[in-house]
C-alpha positions in Angstrom: 0.0 0.0 0.0 0.9 3.6 -0.3 0.5 6.1 2.5 -0.8 5.2 6.0 -4.3 5.3 7.5 -6.3 5.9 4.3 -6.9 3.6 1.4 -7.3 6.6 -0.9 -3.5 7.1 -1.0 -3.1 3.7 -2.6 -6.0 4.2 -5.0 -4.5 7.5 -6.2 -1.2 5.8 -6.7 -2.8 3.0 -8.8 -4.5 5.6 -11.0 -1.3 7.6 -11.4 0.5 4.4 -12.5 -2.1 3.8 -15.2 -1.8 7.4 -16.4 1.9 7.2 -16.9 1.7 3.7 -18.4 3.2 1.7 -15.6 1.6 -1.6 -14.6 0.0 -1.9 -11.2 2.0 -4.1 -8.8 0.1 -7.3 -8.2 0.5 -7.0 -4.5 -1.1 -3.6 -4.5 -4.1 -4.8 -6.6 -4.5 -7.7 -4.1 -4.4 -5.3 -1.2 -7.2 -3.2 -2.7 -9.3 -6.2 -3.5 -8.7 -7.5 0.0 -10.0 -4.3 1.5 -13.4 -4.7 -0.1 -16.2 -5.2 2.4 -18.9 -7.8 2.2 -21.3 -5.1 1.0 -19.2 -4.6 -2.1 -17.9 -1.2 -1.1 -14.7 0.1 0.4 -14.2 2.2 3.6 -12.0 5.2 3.9 -9.5 3.4 6.1 -9.5 0.2 4.0 -10.9 -2.0 6.7 -12.5 -5.1 5.1 -14.5 -6.0 8.2 -16.3 -2.7 8.6 -19.9 -2.0 7.8 -19.6 1.6 6.6 -18.5 1.8 3.0 -17.6 5.3 1.8 -19.1 6.2 -1.6 -16.0 8.3 -2.6 -13.5 5.6 -1.7 -15.7 3.0 -3.4 -15.8 5.0 -6.6 -12.1 5.6 -6.5 -11.4 1.8 -5.9 -13.5 0.9 -8.9 -11.7 3.4 -11.1 -8.3 2.3 -9.9 -9.1 -1.4 -10.5 -10.6 -0.7 -13.9 -7.7 1.4 -15.0 -5.7 -0.3 -17.8 
């Protein structure tokens, strides 16, 4: 992951890598996928066991995972 305490730092890093044409590290993609909650969303802090997904973080996670 990139940064500490917020999943968004990692999500921004993944999007930046896509913009500059660098492949996303497999471990980082696995980290993001592992942070997904049972509801299908992601929380701001990246806790997979929480019950409060954040709409902005969820949108950013989908964008980061869908980036080429």
